[in-house]
N, C-alpha and C positions, 0 to 999 in steps of 0.2 A: 336842585339840579341842572342846572344850567355849571354848577360848578366842580360837579364829576362829570357829567356827561368835557369840561375843559381840561380836566384831571386827567381824564385817559385820555385824552390827546395827546396833553404833553407826559403823559407817562412812557408813554408810546414812542411817541416821537425818540425818548430822554438812551429809551432798549433800542432804538435800531443805532443810533449817534456812538453810541455803547457798544453795540455789537460792530460797525464798521471800523474800528476802534479798532478793536482790539485784532482785528481782521487782516489791519492792513499788513501790519510783516510777514504772514504768506502769503501775502496774491502779489507783495514786492520781488519775492524771490521763487512760490508755486506756478501762481498765473501766469505774470514771466518768460518758463521754462514749459509749460500747453502752449503756450503761445507758440513760441519756437516748433516742441511736435508736433501742431498741426499745421503747421506752412512746412517741417520735412514730410508730410502725407502728403496738401496739396498738391505741391511739386509733383511729385513721386508721381500724380496722376493720382491716385487713391481716394478715398471716404475718407466719411464720420459717422458711425452710426447715434443718439446718439434715442436717451430712451428713459422713465424716469414712473415715476407712478399719480396718480391724487395732478396736486396742483407742482408737481414734477412735470407728470408728461407736457403740459401747459407751455410749462421751462425749456421742454428737447425742442416738443416744435414751433416757442418764439429763434430758442439761438436757434434750430438749424433754416426757418426763414430766412434771421439777419444772414448769417455764409450764405445764404441761394441767390438771394434780390438781392441786397446791400445795406451797406448796413450808415456811415459817412462817408461814404467814396463811392465814388461811379464807377464799373468795372466788370470787370467776368463774374460768373455766377460760379460758385465753388460748391461740391460733393457730397451735400450734406441731408441726410437722411431719417431723421426724424421715426421710429419703431411703433409710434405712438399717434398714429391715425388713419393705418388701415381697419377699419371694426368691421368691419369682412373677416382680418384674419386673428385682429384679436378674441371676436368671438369664438371661432372655427377652434383653430388652438386650447381658447378652454377651455371649448364643451367636452371634441373630442379627444384630447389631449390631462390638457394641466396649464392654469391656470400663471402658475411658473416658470413656464415657461413660453414665453408667451414674445421676447424677445429675442432669447436664445434658438428658437427653432425660425428664429426672419433670418437674425449671422449669419446661419444654418445655408440661407437658400442665399443670402446675399455675399459675403465677406469674402472676403480672402484675407489672407500674409499681407500685412503694409494698410489694410485700413488702421480707420482707429474706434476702437468702443466705449460708447462716454457714456457716465451711469449717472447718473444724480439720487441722493435717495435721503431724504430728512435725518432717516432715526440713521442710514448709513443699513438698517436689517432690511431689507427689503428682499426677500428670495425668487424674486424672480432679476432682481439688478444686481445681485449678484450675480446669476445661474448666468447671467449672459457675460456679464468678465469675465468666469473661471472660464467659461467658450473659449471667448475670443484669449486671456495670455495665452493658453497652452495654445490655439492655432493659427499663431503669428501675429494678432492687430498688436497695434497700443490703446493700451487700460489710462480711461483715467476719470476720477471720480471726483467728486462733489456734495460734500455730505455736514451733517452735522458735527457739532464735539466729541460728542461719544468715536472711541475706532476700536469696529470692530471687523465682522471677515470683509467685507469690506473692503477694507484696505489688502487684507491680502494677494485682491487680483488687482491690483490698480498701481499702475508705473507713477503714478504725480496720483494724491489728491488731497483736496482741499478738504478741512472743517471748519466751518463759522464755532463758532464760539456762541454758543446757544442752546437750550435745552427747550425753546419754546419754536416751534411749527414755523409762526406767519414773524416772527424777524431768521428764522434761517431760508426760508422762499423768497425775504426778502433781497436777504446777502445773492441769495444763490443769479436774483436774476440781477439784479447789482453788477457780482462777476460773467457772467453772461455778456454782457452787453458790452464792459473790458476785453472782456478776450475778445468779442468780438473787432472793436478795436483796433487790437493788438491788430492781430492775425492782416489785419486789410492793409495797414499802416509798416508790417512785417512788410508785408508782398508785391502792393501797389510805393511803395515812397517814393519811389521815382518817379514815378510818375506824376 
């Protein structure tokens, strides 16, 4: 049994390393582009709204936390809001309207042109993420997407999208949080490197 368990671990690690290797060229271009976009957003006193479902909801909260509190540099807080945290809003909109509207309804209430909408979806097919990104693009927000390998309708509404070259949800999610950490580190350095 132990041999099977070790084989499972080894296979998982090899998959992670391969996905990270394959996504690297896209990170070296598009992740820097996203970081520069967010620096412009923050410098112009605008906010980033981050959202997704399930594990992607947790990633949205995690990334927002790194911007608001700190990542690697002691600095002022950056205005990032995860749209996945208010259970009363999420359950009310789901109950009274439709679950597809849980993120767009919040953007309609709080967002303004010049803000950024940042959708995370491992499949790229989450209806509520797509609806929010579509509204954001139509209303003058910058739009960002993290997704899996498949090109979907979500791409249509993203100014910048990064695809993780895997069809396996765990591998995509592992890469998404690495991308989120690298993004936070880049933004901090771009904004506060002189200090």
